[in-house]
C-alpha positions in Angstrom: 6.5 -17.6 -5.9 4.8 -14.2 -6.1 1.1 -13.7 -5.2 1.0 -10.4 -6.7 3.0 -7.4 -8.2 3.0 -3.9 -6.7 2.8 -0.7 -8.7 3.2 2.6 -7.1 1.2 5.7 -8.3 2.8 9.1 -8.0 1.4 10.0 -4.6 2.6 6.8 -3.0 5.9 7.1 -4.7 6.3 10.7 -3.6 5.7 9.7 0.1 8.2 6.9 -0.1 10.9 9.1 -1.6 10.5 11.5 1.3 11.2 8.8 3.8 14.8 8.4 5.2 16.9 5.7 3.4 16.6 3.2 6.3 12.9 3.4 6.5 12.5 3.4 2.7 14.5 0.1 2.6 12.3 -1.4 5.3 9.1 -0.3 3.4 10.3 -2.0 0.1 11.5 -5.2 2.1 8.1 -5.7 3.7 6.3 -5.1 0.3 8.4 -7.7 -1.3 7.8 -10.0 1.6 4.1 -9.5 1.5 4.1 -10.2 -2.3 5.6 -13.6 -1.6 4.0 -14.6 1.7 0.4 -13.0 1.5 1.0 -12.3 5.3 -1.9 -10.2 6.9 0.6 -8.7 9.3 2.1 -7.0 6.3 -0.8 -6.6 3.9 -4.4 -6.4 5.4 -7.8 -5.6 4.1 -9.3 -2.3 5.5 -12.6 -2.0 3.3 -14.1 -3.9 0.4 -11.8 -2.2 -2.0 -8.9 -0.8 0.0 -5.9 -2.7 1.4 -2.9 -1.5 3.4 0.8 -2.4 3.5 1.8 -2.3 7.1 5.4 -1.4 8.2 6.6 -0.8 11.7 10.1 0.7 11.8 11.9 2.8 14.4 8.7 3.5 16.4 6.7 4.5 13.3 3.7 2.9 11.9 4.1 3.5 8.1 1.0 2.7 5.9 0.5 2.5 2.1 -3.1 2.1 1.0 -3.7 0.0 -2.0 -6.3 -1.7 -4.2 -6.3 -4.7 -6.4 -6.5 -4.4 -10.2 -7.7 -7.9 -11.6 -8.6 -6.7 -15.1 -5.6 -8.5 -16.6 -6.3 -12.2 -16.4 -2.5 -13.0 -16.5 -1.3 -10.7 -13.7 -2.9 -9.6 -10.5 -1.6 -6.1 -9.6 -1.9 -4.2 -6.3 -1.8 -0.5 -7.0 -0.5 1.6 -4.1 -2.2 4.9 -4.0 -1.0 6.9 -0.9 1.1 6.6 2.3 1.3 8.2 5.7 2.7 7.8 9.0 0.0 6.3 11.3 -0.4 8.3 14.7 -3.4 6.6 16.1 -5.0 3.2 16.4 -7.4 3.7 13.7 -6.6 4.4 10.0 -7.9 8.0 9.2 -11.0 8.0 7.2 -9.4 10.9 5.2 -6.6 8.6 3.9 -9.1 5.8 3.1 -11.3 8.3 1.1 -8.2 9.6 -0.7 -7.3 6.0 -1.7 -10.9 5.3 -2.9 -10.9 8.4 -5.0 -7.6 7.5 -6.7 -8.8 4.1 -7.2 -12.0 5.3 -8.9 -10.0 7.6 -11.2 -7.6 4.9 -11.9 -10.1 2.3 -12.9 -11.7 4.7 -15.3 -8.9 4.0 -17.8 
C-alpha cells in the first residue's frame, strides 16, 4: 500500500541527477520505502508546510525538502522541491525558505 506519491520538481530532479549512481539509487530506494511505510526516520516534518526525505549514505546526509499537495481528493502527492547534502545538525534556514518559496509558487496554479 502506498501512503502517498512523490513528484520531483526541476530543482530536486537536478540535484538528484548530479549525485553518483549509488547515492541516487539509495535516495530513490528510501523515497519508495517512505511512500509505503510512513516512517519518520525517512520522511519527517520540519515546519507546518515543509517535510524532508532523509537519506544517510556513505557518510553523507542527503535531504530532499517537500510539501503536501492535497488539492486532488483522489491522490495525496508529496512535491519534492529541492535537495542538498546536510553538513550540520540543523537544516539550513535558506533551504527551508527556498522550499517555502517553491511551494508558494507551485500552489498558485
